[in-house]
Phi, psi and omega in degrees: 000134175301140184298337177283330178297331181302328181301335181271358181235327181294144179244125179284147185270132174205109190293153185305322180295318180292325177295320179297318181292325176297318175302317180294321177298312178302317181295318178295327175293318179293328174298317179296319180297319183290330178298333178265015182248141182234162174306324181300329177298324178279326179293339179296342177305318184281340179271337182230058184301323182293314178300317183286323176299318176301315180298312180298315179297314182294317188280319189257351179240300190286319181295317177296323182292316178294322178298315178301315182293322181295321179297327178286319178298312182282344178055048183285166174299150181306319182290327176292319177299318177300317179297315179296320179289321178299312182298319179299328182275349179293154176283168178288158177263159181292351175300333181296330178293319178293319179289326176295321177296317180294329180278358183060036177265186181281093182299319181299317177295321180296314178301315180295318182293324176298316180296310184292318183294321177295321179295315180293324185294341179302325181255326185280332183300303181296325178293317179298312183296317182296321181298304187286325178289320181296327181261008177292133185294333179246319178285339181302318181296319178293319179297320180290335183283344179266122183283108180233131175266110182304326180291320180296318177295319176300316182294324178297315180296320178298320183293318188261350176238308187294307184295314177297325182294313179293318181300317181296318178297318178297315178300319183297325180280323186284317182231075185295328178295313178298318180301312181300328183280321191250351183301317181294309178297324180294317178296319182293315184294317183290323177295316181293319180297316179297320177299322179295319179294320180292320174300315179299319180296320177292315182296323179294341183231037189303318183301321178289318181293323178295319183289319193248350181302320181299332181285325184264344187299318180298312182298318181291320178298313180292321181297315181295318179297320177293328181293314175298318179291329177297312178300318183288316182293319177302315180298322179292319178298321180277006176059038177279161183286165176301324177301315181280329183295322179297315178296319185293318181300313183288324181294321178284328184286327182273118176245149180280080180296334180297315176299318179298320179297317175304312182294324180294317180284331181281313188253341183241013174063027181069035182309128191313300182299322181291314183294325178292317181299314181292322179293317180291319181301322185307319180264325181295320180304314181290318181297313181292323178293323178293321181293316180293316177300317180294323179293313176294325184295346180288338181230138178292147179287158173286115186271132172287153183297330188261015181240132176261117185298338183272357186292000000 
C-alpha cells in the first residue's frame, strides 16, 4: 500500500476517557463564549442585515463550495478532502473576536457574527458536511463507507455547542455580577485547556503527524488563505466598509478546529487524513490570523460616516 493511501485507513489514537474530557472542555469553552454574548449581539442582525447576509452566505455556502473545489484542484486524498470540508463547515471560534480587535476591525460585528453563526451551525453544520462530503467524487465513497447516524451527530453537536451556549447566555442574564467577574478566567482556562488537548492529540500520534504533515500543510495553508479571502471578497461585493471587511475576513477565516477534532475522533474513529488536517489547521489558523490582524492593526481602518467604531 502506498504510504499516502494509509491516510485513508489509519486511525489515530485518542482513548475514550480523554475524548469524553475533551467534549467537556469544548462544552465549557462554548459556555465561556456565551457568557460574553448578549441579546444585543443577536439584535444587531436587524440593524446590519446586509453584513449578516454576507456573513451567512460566506460561511455556510461559499466557503464550503470553495473548499470542495480546492480539494478537486489539489487532488488530495479522500480523507484529507473530508477533513478540509469538515473544517470549512465548523463555526467560527471566539479567537476571531480577539483578532478582529487586534486588526482594528468591527468587534461588535465580529462578536455578533460569532454568536449567530454558532447558533446556526448547530443545525447547518451536519447538514452542510453531509451535502458536500456525500457528493465528492473521491471522498464520497469513503464518507459513505463510514457508518454515521446524522441524528446522533446533530444531538452530539447540540450537547457540546447548543446546550452550553444557551446555558451561558442564561447565566449571563441571570447573574451579571458573576459573569463580569468570571467570564475572562473561564474563557482563558477553557481555551488553554483545549489547546493542551490538541497538542496532546498530536503528541500521542506524533509519528503520523511527522510523516503526513508535509502532505497536508500546503492544502491547509491554501485553504486558510482562501477562507480569509472569501470573507474579505464577499464583504467587498456587498460594499461593506473597510472597518467591517476586516471583521468579516477574520470571522470567515477562523474556524473551530477543536470542534472538528472532537467530531473526527467521535464519529470517524480518528481517521488519519481528517485528524491531521484538523490538527494542523488548529495552529496554522491562529498563526495566519494573528499575522493578518497584526498587519491590519498597523493602520486604522477607513471608517464610514454612519458607523460608530465603539458600537
